[in-house]
N, C-alpha and C positions, 0 to 999 in steps of 0.2 A: 624531061618528059616535055611534050609538047600537046596540047588539048587541042582536038579539031571538032567544034562543036556540029557543023554540018552532018558529020561523018559519026557522031557518039563514038568517036574512037579516041585514045591517046595514044599518042608514040612516044617511046623512050629507047632510049638506049644505053645498055649496063655493060660495065666493063669488072671484071675480077680483078683487082688488085691487089689480093694476097700475097701474091709473088714477088710482087713489085715491094711492099712492106716488109717483106721476110727479106729481102735483098738488103733495104734499107738498113733493118736492124742488124745484119750480119755485116755489114760494113761500117756500121757505128762500134759493133762491137770489137771488128778489128781494128779500129782506130785508136780504140782506150785500151785493149787487153793485149799482154805478152803472150802470142800464139803457144809457145812452150811450155810455160807455166801456169796459164791461166789467171796470173796475177796482173793488176793493173801494168800498163808500159808505160813510159814517161809520160807523153801527153794525158794520158788518162790521171794518173797520179798529180802531175801540176795543176790538171783541172780542178778534179775534186779535194786536194790539199788547198788551194786558193780559198774557195767555200768554206772549208774547214777553218783556216785561218781569221776568218771573218767572222764565223762563228764563235770563235774563242775568245775574239776582241769583244763582240757584243754580249756574251754571257761573263764578262771577266774572267774566262779561264785561260790556261797557258796552254800550249802546242809544244810537245815533245815531237822532233825528226831524229830518227836514226839512217844514218849510212852505213852499210853494209858491204865488205867485198868477201865474194868466197876465197878461202885461203887455197894455196897450192894448185889453182886451177891451170895455169900450165903444164904442171906434172901429172895431173890426172889425165890432161887432153894427150901428152907426149906419151906416157905409160901405158895408158888404158884405154885412148883413142877417143875420138871425138862422140860417139854415143853414149861412152861412158860418163864425159863430161857433162852433156846434156842430163842424163841421169841423177847425176850429183847436184844440179840447176835444179832440178823437181825436187829432189829431195830437201833440199834447202827451202825452197817454196812451200812443199807441205809443212814442214818444221815452223814456220813463220807463221802461215795459216793457222795453224794449231795452236801457238803461243800468242797471238795475237787476238784481240777483242775483234767480233765482228764487226763492231763500228769503227775499228783503226782503219787507215790505209796501210795496206801494204802493195809494194811494186818491184819488179825487174825491171830496172831502167836502161838496162843494156849489158851485152857482156858478161861477167858474175857480179855485177854490181845491183843492189836492193835497196829502196827507200821505205821506210816505215814513218807516219804520223797517226800520233794519238791526242786526244783532250784529256791534260791532267794539270792539278794546280802544281804541282811537285816537280821540281827538276831531280830530284832524287831518285823518282822513279826510274830514270835510265840505268842505274845500278840492280835495282829490281830485274828490271829486263835483260840487260848483260848476263847476270849470275843466272836467270831462269832459261837464257838460251845456252848459255857454256854447259850449264846440267845437264840440257836436253841433247846438246852434240855427244858430250861424255859419255854419257847413257846409250846414243846411237852408235857409238865409236865401238862399243862394247863388244857389236854382234861380230862375231867372226865371219860373217857371210860376206861382209862388206870389205873390200881390199884395200880400202882407203879411207883415212881419216877425211870427217868434212868438219870443218869450224868456218867462224865468219871472225874477219876483223872489223869493229863497229865504231862509230863515232855519234856523239849526240850532241844536239843542241835544241836549247829551250828560248821559248818566248813568252815571256810571263803576260799577266794580263794588260799590266800598263806598258809593256813592251810595244814598241811601233816597229818591225821589220818585214820586209819581204820574204817570201816562200823563198826564191833565189837564195838571199843571204842566210837564210838558215841551212837551206841546203850545204851552202858555200861553209858554214861553219861545220856543219857535222863531218862533211868532207875533210877540213884541216884536222879536226879533232880524231878524226880514223886516221 
């Protein structure tokens, strides 16, 4: 705005930035979210999990990381087609979203690979998660409408409150444990 005293006017120029702001928000979402499943993608997971690891250390808590692969993904794609493979990934994402807490991080980091991270003080929490997921998949697979079973191969890594480890190293440990 620019006032002009002699004319007793104020000249102003305005521009609606709603569309630009919406576009930036959409681009940000695309940068951090897997479009198929709606979970975080690798970039989103790494960004959020680095912050989560710092929070764990600051609050003297542990951080548990799970890496998982969808079993028999190639068979599902080969026998039932890629759209059905996508449906299997969406099913896995839905189950993971339901079984993990809202405060936990869950991501599809590529192909049939998933990562999760949660604050906990017990490494034993990994067995609770493993059993919970195995039971959920067993129940899901009982439904005769599903033409193939879904299951995950899982590996866990734990950083205790007094451990100093990078997120990359935790992910590598979880991958090796898988």
